[in-house]
N, C-alpha and C positions, 0 to 999 in steps of 0.2 A: 440157298434155303427151298426146302421140296416144296414149302409156301410160295416162294416167289416160284419156282418152277410149275407148282399149282395154275396163276393167277395168269401167269404170260400162256399160255395153254388156253385159260377161260376168255380170255380175255377176245383176244382175234377170233375164237369159233361163237364170241355172240355176238360179235359185230359183223361178222361175215355171214352169218350164219346156219352155219353147220353144227353138228350136231353133237352136244357136250354129250361126256360118258356120264355114266346113269349114276353114282355118289357127287360127282361134279354139279349135273343137272338137277339132283336131288335137292342140293345147299342152297342153288339157287333160286330153285320152289319157293323154299322155303321162306329163303330172305324175304321175296316179294310179298307172298302171302299172308307175312305177319309183319308189313311194313319198314322193314330195316333197308328194305332197297325199294326207289319210287318206280314204279312197272310203267313204262311209257305209254302212251294213247294206242300206238302201234306197233307194237314189236318189241323188242327186248335188247335192242342194240347200242344203248349210249351208257353203258358202264366202263368208266374209269377204274382201274386197281384201285388207288386211293378206295375208292367208293364202294368195293367189295370187302375189304380191307375194314374201314370205320365200321358197315356194316356187321361184320361179323363180331367186333370189338362191343360192339353197340350190342348185339345176343347176347356174347359170352359176361356182360356185366351186369344183366337184367336176369341170366340164369345164374347167379353167383357163380360161373366159374373161373378158375385163371384166364383175364385177356391178356391175348396174344395178339389176336386178330389173322391165327393159322385155324384153317378144317383140321382140328387136330381128334383122337378120338373119344374124347371127351362131348366134345363138341355136336360131331354127329350122332353118339348117343342121347345127347340128350334132344336133338331134332328128330329123332326116331322114337318117342315117346308117344302116346296120345295126349293129345289138348283139346285145349277151348279152338274155337274158330277168331276169335278177338283179336287183331292186331296187337302187338306186345305196348307201342307203345301208346296206348290207353287213351288211343280217340274213340271218338264215337259212331262210327261205323255198323251197319249193322252186325249182329254177333251172331258167331256162331260154334257150336260144339264138334270137335272132331275127335275121330278114333282111329288111327293108322290111318288118315288122310280117309274117312269117309265124314262127312259131312253127318252128324247124327240130328240136328235143329240147330234152329238161328231162333235171335230176340230183336226186336228191334229196342231204337233208344224211347225213354219213359213216354212223349208226346205218343210216339206211333205204338207202342205196347202190344203188338204182337209175337207169341212164339209160334213155332210151328214146328214140327218131329218130321223124321223121314219113316213113312209107314213099313220100307223096309229093310229097316232095324228089328229086330228079335227084341222088346224093350220085357223086362222080367224085372220081379220085386220078390228080394228073401231068398235071392239065390243067385251065385257065379255064374251059374250061365248068361248069355246075351249083354243086354246094356242096361245096366240101375232106370229105371224111369226117374225112379223118385228123386236122384241124385241130378241126374241132368236137368231133371225140371225145373227145381228148386235154383242150381245152375244159372238156368237160363231167363227164371224170373226175374232172381235178382240184377242179371243186368238191364230186363224191361224195368227198374224199378230205379236202374240207373249206377246200382255197383259197379267199379270196375275190376280188375285182375288185382288179388291178391298176388303178395312175396308168399303164403305164408302155405306151405306145400299141402297142410290137414288142413286149410278153409275149403268153406265147400265153394268162394270165387277164385280159386289158384288155377292158373290156367290148364295146368295137365289133369285130366281125368284120371284117377286112380282105384278106376274100380269099384265092386260093391266093397260097402262099408256094411255091416250089419248091425252094428249103436253108432251110427255116423249120428256126431253133434256139431252145431253151431258152435265156429273157429271164434273166439273174441274178436277177432278182426271183420269176422263177419258181420259180427255185433255192432262193434264202433264204425263199422262205414254205412251201417243203414239206420242207426240213429244219427248222424251227422247228418245225411241228408232229410231222414223224417221227425228227430227230436226222439226222444225217452218217453215211453209210457208212462201217463198220468192216469193213475185210475180214478180220481176225485175227477177230472176234466170230461174221460172215457164213460162215467156215469151219468154226467149231467148228458152228455151230448145225445145217449142212445134215451135222457127221458123229452127229448126236444122232437119234438111232430114235425117233420120238413113236411111244406106246403109242398104240392102237384100242380107243375106247369104242365098245361096240356099242348105239347108238340105242334108248332106254324108247320103246317105244311107247306113243300117246298115242288117249286117246279124244275126239276134237273134235267141235264141234260141228258142222254143214252153214254152208261159207260161208257170211253172210249177203248178201243183198241191200241195200245202203244206200237204195235206192229203197221199202221197204216195210217196217214194222212198228216197235217202238217201242225207242228206243236205249238200251242198260245205264249211258250219259256221256257226257259232251261235257267238254272241258278246255283253255280256254288257258295250251297249256305253254309251255318254254323257247324263245327266238330268236321269243316270237309267235306260234308255231305252234296250230292247231286240231287238235284227237284226237276223232275219235267214237271211243264201243267198243259191241262187238253181240256177245255170245257170246265165242265165243276171239279175235274177229277186232277189229283195229283201223287204222285208216285214216287220212289226214288233209285237212282242207277244206280248199281254198284261193281264191281269188274266181274262177279261172280253170278249174276241176276238182276232183278228188276223186284223192286219192293212192293206190299200192297198196295192198289188204288185205293185210294182216299178222298173223300170230301174236302175241298179247300177250305169249305167251312167248320169243319172236324177238325181240322188243324190247328188253323187261324180263325178264331173266333169274330163274326163280323167280317170275315173278308169274302164279295162273291167271287166264284168262279168266270170264266170265260175271260179272263186277265187278258189285256194288253203289253204287259213286260213287269218283270222281278230282276231283281240286285238285291245281291248282300252283300254289303262293305264290310271287311275287317277294320279296317280302319274308323269306324266309331260302332260297329256291331249294330249298325241299325240295318234294315230289311226293308224296303221299298218295293210296294207294288201298284202297277198301275193300268186302268182303267177311266176309259171316255176323257173325261176333263179333273178325274179325281186322284188322290195319291191316296195310299192306306202308309203309318210306316209300324213297323213292331219288331219288339228287340225277345229275338226268339220264335217264342210265339203268342207275346202279350202284347198288345194292342199299346201304344201309346198313346197318351190324354192330346185331346184334339184331334184327333185323324178318325177319319178320311176330313181331307182339306183338299180348297180346291184352288189350283194353281194357276197361275196366267205366263205371259213370256213366251213358255215353250211349247206348241204346238198341243192342242190334246189327242187320244187315240195314238198312243206312240206306236211302234213297230216292234220295240225294244231295250235292253237296257243291258251296260253290263261294269265293271268296278275293273280298272286296271290296278295290278299294283305298282307299276313304274312310276307312276306318277300322284298314286291313290288318288286318282278321280273316279266322277262315275259317267259315264257315258250314257247319253239317250238317243235317240236313231227315230228319224219316221221319214221314209220315201226315200228322197237323196241324201237327204241332210242329218246332221247330229249336231247335238249339245253336250260340251264338257261342263260338269260341274261340279265343284269344289262345296262341299259338303257342310266347310269348318270354316267357309269366308265369305265376303263379300265376292258374289261375280256379276260382270257385265257382261249379258247375252244380246250388247249391241249390234256384236257382227257374226252373231250366230240365228240361223243355222248354218254352218259350212257343210260342201259338198263332205259324202261319208268317201271317195273313190280319193280323194287330195290325204288322209290320213289311213282308209283303211286296203291298200290297194288289191283290184281283183275280188271284194268284196258287193253281191248284188246288192240292189238297190232293194226298199221294202223286202228287210230280213225280217222273218215270223219271231226269232230266240238271237239270243248272242250272251256268252260268258268268258271268263277266264276262266281258265281250266288249273287242275293240281299242277300240271306239266310245265309250265307257265307260259301255256302259246295261249292265242284266242281262237274262241270258234262262232260260226256264225250260223244257222239253221236257217233255210228255206223251201218251202215246198219238204221233199219227202229226202231232198240232200243237204249236206253241213260242209261248212268251207274249213279251215284249219290255216291258221299267218302265225307265221316265225317273230322271231322279236323286232325284228323290223317291220310287224306287219303287212306285211305281203304272204299274201295265198303262196302256199308250199303247192310245189309237183304234185299231179297224181288228183287233185281234189277239183270239183267236188266229189264227195264220197257216198255213201247211203247209209245216212240215219239210222233206218229199224236196225238193219245189219250189223252196223259200228254200238253203236249205243244200247240198245234195246232188245239185243241177244236174240234177233229172229233170225228165222231159218231165211236164207237168201233166196228162198221159192217163194216164200209168203207173196200170198195174192197183196195187190197195191204195191210192191217193193220192187227195186231190183237191187242186182250186186254189181262191183266191182272187183276187177279180178289183183287178187291181194289183199282185200280189205279183210281187217283181222278187227274183235271184235275190246271196245277200249276199256278193256275195265271187261241252324236255326239259329229296365233298368231306365227305370224312366229318366228321361234328362231334364231341369231345367234347362230354359233357353233366356239366356239375359246378355247375348252379345247383338257385334252385325248380324242384317239378315242375309239368307242364306238361298237357300230358295224357298221363298214365299209362299206363303198360304192365306188362301179370303175363307172362309166360310157361308160366305153371301154366296147366291143364283147369278154373282153378273157374268159376261160374256163367257155363253157356253161353250166358244167355239178357239179357247187360249186357256194355257193353265196358266194361273198369278203366281210371278216372281214378285210377291210384293213384299208387306212386313206384318202379315199377323203376327206368325209363327217363327221367331228365331232360332238359327242356332249356337249353340255356344264356340267362341272361336281357340283354336288350335294351343 
């Protein structure tokens, strides 16, 4: 079969690094771009034949094409259509609108809400020339409000950009989607709200650290958060890291209300949907961007001023790091910390002491960060050959000659519910000011059993 011949040709070339033919390379790039193939952190060399076949089948099903797993003419034609840059599996990473491979605009998830447009495009209105600003802007604002893609080709939120439409109206699917998120319009409630006077509260002055450069210095924390978004923390600021670039810098407290900057560690647990932030002898818990009741709290039996934290999906535990030691924490069961801390090097071979950040990432690897370098660990938790490498170059999309950074040969760019607690204590928290040198693991806050 032609597809089997093509696939046999593609895979060895991909693994060996040899150049693909233009059509094949375009197809693989498309599948990577829109989330059908998982892009490795450093290179495109781990695809199996069945991975590519399954990716094509998923794309064909999402595009309402005959599902064959082959790169046929209909599939090629669909890939050539201008479209939005949001990954089709409807995750909530940075959302972009593409036209024939060009990035026209992009929007972030609702908590960030920013929308950016490419000034190099010819933005127009009322003409078939150029790119219609009104339709692109409305599409991106839909993403910023939380809408995903619609399967209806005439909908505003369709992934494929169909060009200028002079009498464009919202599709019923667009209306249903936004009403599902924000509710239907209620005229009576709206009139009452307009009559209410909203008291103004003067802003509280904040002493903020200077806005940092992602391309220099050491990170405070890294986190693979809800919806697969990668967050980098430094000083009072946080930004997202994507395969195509960095998101805008936001104040930490503007995203997670009540959370201070200059954090020690941050970790998100897919098992519980909890985000824990650590600073000094306190911990904050959030679900997405809402703080859980009773937090922040004080902990003990784990030392304060942690260096880093990560969630390990293999055993579904949270690891806390300080100095040369680590603690393993089960969020949903009682914990015996009498045998901790244990030496980091006993479990994570080749990792430096006092890491500034750590996380498990989408590729199944574990990453540690310190200074301007990072270490990647394989699934046996051993540092891989060729590490450490440069964080700014490979993670922050910085030019290798940016002052304050150094590059390594061969480097490539890699690229957020309240719960009742009524069971045994897990990582216990006290609100008292006792023992500021220890994080309390006693019994004021309990976590539900699994």
